[in-house]
C-alpha positions as CSV (number, residue, x, y, z in Angstrom):
1,M,-17.0,-7.6,-11.4
2,S,-17.2,-4.0,-12.7
3,N,-17.6,-0.3,-11.7
4,N,-15.5,-0.4,-8.5
5,E,-12.9,1.9,-7.0
6,A,-10.0,1.5,-4.5
7,H,-8.2,4.3,-2.8
8,G,-5.6,4.4,0.0
9,T,-5.1,0.6,0.4
10,Q,-2.1,-1.6,0.1
11,H,-3.2,-3.1,-3.2
12,G,-6.0,-1.4,-5.1
13,L,-7.1,-4.5,-7.0
14,H,-5.6,-7.7,-5.7
15,L,-6.8,-10.7,-7.7
16,S,-5.6,-14.1,-6.4
17,S,-6.8,-17.6,-7.3
18,V,-4.3,-19.4,-5.0
19,G,-5.9,-22.2,-3.2
20,V,-9.3,-21.8,-4.8
21,S,-11.1,-23.7,-7.6
22,R,-10.6,-22.4,-11.1
23,V,-13.5,-20.7,-12.8
24,S,-15.3,-23.1,-15.2
25,S,-14.7,-20.9,-18.2
26,G,-11.0,-20.7,-17.5
27,T,-11.1,-16.9,-17.8
28,V,-11.6,-14.2,-15.2
29,F,-12.9,-10.8,-16.4
30,M,-12.4,-7.5,-14.6
31,R,-13.8,-4.3,-16.1
32,D,-14.2,-0.6,-15.2
33,F,-12.0,-0.4,-12.2
34,Y,-10.5,2.8,-10.8
35,S,-7.4,2.4,-8.6
36,W,-5.7,5.5,-7.2
37,M,-3.2,6.4,-4.5
38,N,-2.7,2.8,-3.3
39,Y,0.5,2.2,-1.5
40,D,2.0,-0.8,-3.3
41,Y,0.1,-1.8,-6.5
42,G,-2.8,-0.3,-8.4
43,V,-3.5,-3.8,-9.9
44,Q,-1.8,-7.0,-8.7
45,T,-2.9,-10.4,-10.0
46,Q,-1.8,-13.9,-9.1
47,T,-3.9,-16.4,-11.0
48,E,-3.8,-19.7,-12.9
49,N,-6.8,-18.6,-15.0
50,N,-6.8,-16.6,-18.2
51,L,-7.3,-12.9,-17.4
52,E,-9.0,-10.2,-19.3
53,L,-8.8,-6.7,-17.9
54,S,-10.4,-3.7,-19.6
55,N,-11.2,-0.1,-18.8
56,I,-8.8,-0.1,-15.8
57,V,-7.5,3.3,-14.6
58,A,-4.6,3.1,-12.1
59,I,-3.1,6.5,-11.0
60,D,-0.5,7.5,-8.4
61,N,0.1,3.9,-7.1
62,G,3.4,2.5,-6.0
63,A,3.4,0.3,-9.1
64,G,0.7,0.5,-11.7
65,F,0.3,-3.2,-12.7
66,L,1.9,-6.5,-11.7
67,P,0.4,-9.5,-13.6
68,F,1.5,-12.9,-12.4
69,M,0.2,-16.1,-13.9
70,F,1.1,-19.6,-12.9
71,G,0.4,-23.4,-13.3
72,P,0.5,-26.2,-13.9
73,S,3.3,-27.3,-11.8
74,A,6.6,-28.0,-13.6
75,D,6.8,-31.3,-11.7
76,S,3.7,-32.5,-13.5
77,H,5.4,-32.1,-16.9
78,K,2.3,-30.5,-18.4
79,Y,1.6,-27.2,-19.9
80,E,-1.4,-25.0,-20.7
81,E,-1.9,-22.2,-23.2
82,K,-2.7,-19.1,-21.1
83,Y,-3.2,-15.4,-21.8
84,F,-4.0,-12.1,-20.3
85,S,-5.2,-9.0,-22.0
86,F,-5.1,-5.5,-20.8
87,T,-7.2,-3.2,-23.1
88,N,-8.7,0.3,-23.1
89,S,-6.8,1.1,-19.9
90,L,-4.6,3.8,-18.5
91,I,-1.7,3.7,-16.0
92,V,-0.2,6.9,-14.7
93,S,2.9,6.7,-12.6
94,A,2.7,10.1,-10.9
95,S,0.1,12.7,-11.9
96,D,0.7,16.5,-11.7
97,V,-1.2,16.7,-8.4
98,Y,0.5,13.8,-6.7
99,D,2.6,14.7,-3.6
100,C,4.4,11.7,-2.1
101,S,5.3,13.7,1.0
102,K,1.6,13.6,2.1
103,E,1.4,9.9,1.8
104,G,1.6,7.6,4.8
105,R,2.2,3.9,5.0
106,P,-0.8,1.6,5.4
107,D,-1.5,0.3,9.0
108,V,-0.6,-3.2,7.9
109,Y,3.1,-2.3,8.0
110,N,2.9,-1.5,11.7
111,A,2.9,-5.3,12.3
112,K,6.5,-6.5,12.4
113,A,5.8,-9.6,10.2
114,E,4.0,-7.6,7.5
115,G,6.8,-5.0,7.1
116,S,9.2,-7.7,5.8
117,R,6.6,-8.8,3.1
118,R,6.0,-5.5,1.5
119,W,7.2,-4.6,-2.0
120,K,10.8,-3.3,-1.7
121,G,10.8,-1.2,-4.9
122,R,8.6,1.4,-3.2
123,D,11.6,2.9,-1.4
124,S,13.9,2.9,-4.4
125,W,15.7,6.1,-5.4
126,I,17.2,7.5,-8.6
127,D,20.4,9.5,-8.3
128,G,19.7,10.1,-4.6
129,S,17.2,12.9,-5.2
130,R,14.0,11.4,-6.8
131,K,11.9,8.4,-5.8
132,V,11.3,5.8,-8.4
133,H,7.7,5.6,-9.6
134,H,7.0,2.4,-11.5
135,T,4.4,2.2,-14.2
136,G,3.3,-0.2,-16.9
137,I,3.6,-3.9,-17.0
138,I,6.4,-5.2,-14.8
């Protein structure tokens, strides 16, 4: 997948392989993605595949990038060599033109069950006067 954009969503790019067959190559590629002003994450991954991200631009998101890789199960007493790469990309926490007072919560949070599942770091404060803006690899 390449040359796409996400704006004003809960997660800009949400890549999940939970409950689906793994790709035959073992590696998922994502290129040329622009993610801006998304409420929780610019890029969020949850995969048991290798992951190669390149030319990703994530600006003014709640958190820029959350990579999460898993598998095989610890109960199986097996392991796999896995990797992810993040190249030629840019994450900006809060740009000069970003104004969080103009930002509203996504409609998904109007549902009582969904509100409890949201990322709690979004409402963190530093010294009581400035909201925390996360960036980089968490």
